N, C-alpha and C positions, 0 to 999 in steps of 0.2 A: 293618175298616170303620173309617173315621174321621171325624168330623162336624167342621166348624169352622164358625163365626159372622162374616158380614162385615156392617157395619154400613154404609151408605150414607147420609153426613150430606145431610140438606136443601140445607145451603150449600155444598156442595162447587163450585166456580170453576166446573166443567166444564157445570154447569145452565145458567150463564148465557149460553152460545152455543149449546146443543146440547140442544134446539132452542126461539127464543124461543116463549113461549106455550104449548109443551107439552115441558118439560124430560123429557130420557131420558138414561140412562147409555148411552153408545157400549159396542158391544160388544168392542171392543179394550180398553177400560179395564176391563170386566168380566172379560174373560179373564186380566188383567194380576193383578188382584185374586185371582181363584181362583188362578194361579199361585203367588202369594205365600201364600196358603192353605196351599198344598200343602208348600211349604217345600224342597222336593227340585229339584235341578236338571232340566231338562225337555229332552230331545234334541229333542221336537217333538210337536205336539198332532197327533194321528193324526186325530181327528174333532172337531167341535163343532158343535150346531144351537141356535139360539135359538129358544124358544118364545114369551116374552112381554117385553115390555119392562120395564126395570127403572127405577124411579121415583125420586125424592128421597124420603130419610126411611124406605128399605125395611130389614128388618131380614133378612139372607139365611143359609141354611143351606145348605151344599155337603157333601155327603157323597161321600168317595173309598173306592173298592170295589176291590181286586185283582182282576185279570182272570186267571184259573185260577192258574198254577204260573210264568209268565211275568213280566215286569216292567211290562206295560202297566197302568194303574190306569183305571177309570172313574169319572168326577164326575157328579154331577146338582145343581144350583143350584136351590133352592128358596125360596119365599116363600108363607107361607098356605099350605102343600098343595099349591101350583100350580108344576110344573117351570117354569123360567124359561128354563134352558139345558140340555146335558148332552153329554158327550163323551168323549174318550181320551185320556190322556197317555202318552207313552212318556218314561219316566225317563233321564237320561243314564246311562249305564253305563260307571262305572270302568275303564280298560283300561290295558294295559302300559306 
């Protein structure tokens, strides 16, 4: 198990247009940040579920946990004890 921190700057340019009056971090950008925190090439995102919105200025904690003996890794992104999103990554396996 490994945990990484992701800080969401309140001044991030994405908040200017997403959405005016109610800034939210797009799920695709959140997933990109999670993949960057994982730091290993990913073949695919096997599953992801978004539970709560990510707002400007949040400090996120992402925990990566191996699934059994296989290559799959579960992730859980939280802030203040609340799950914001969770899913499963399938790392890219080097082949011949």
